N, C-alpha and C positions, 0 to 999 in steps of 0.2 A: 503493500500500499503505498501511495506515496504520498508528502503532503503541498500542495500547488497553492502557494500561496496568492487573490488578486492583485491584480497588477493595477496600478493604481493609477489614476493621470496626473503627472503636472500642469499645474496652472503657468499657463502663457506671463515669464518674467514682466511684471507692473518694474513702473516707477520706483516703488518703494521698497525691491530688491534692487535694483540700481544703484540707487542711493548708498545700500550696504555695504556695495564693495567699494569704493574713492577712496583713494587715504587723506586718513586725519592729518597727514602735516604736509607742508609744503614743499617740504627738505626732512630729511633723516635726519633723529634727535644724531648726536655726538658721543654720549654718554654712553659705555655700554655699564651691563649692570650682568654681576652672573646668578646666573641660575638661585643660587643657593639665598642670596641676599637681596634678590626679586623677596622669594617663599618667607623670609624673614619677617619685610617690608611687610607682607601682604598679613603675618600669622599679627604682628605691632596691630594693625591697621585694625584687624576684627575683634584683638579685647581694647579699643581702647572707642569702637564702634559699641562695644556686648557693653563696656563699663558706664558709656554714656545711654543707656537703652534703658540698664540694671536702676540708675541714679534720676531718670527718669520713674521709672513703674515703682522706683518706694519713693513718690512723689517729690523728690526737689528740683526748684527751681532752678533753670540758668540763666546767670548774673549778665549785666552786661558784655561785656569779655565772651558771652558763649560759655562760657565755664559753669560746669554745675556748682552751686554754690554749696557749703555743707552746713 
């Protein structure tokens, strides 16, 4: 017995699809970041965002500089 998946027809590309393939920079950035450093930056960013989310969920308000007041 052979299982055959139905063939889905892809819709023709729209203007929104074409916009996603455009480069985001006029010229490539000259800075090189190692993958390990990029992962560390991403983890640090997630920790900061989680801290902000936790602080806001506990009812702490943001100060005038956007910092969570204690």
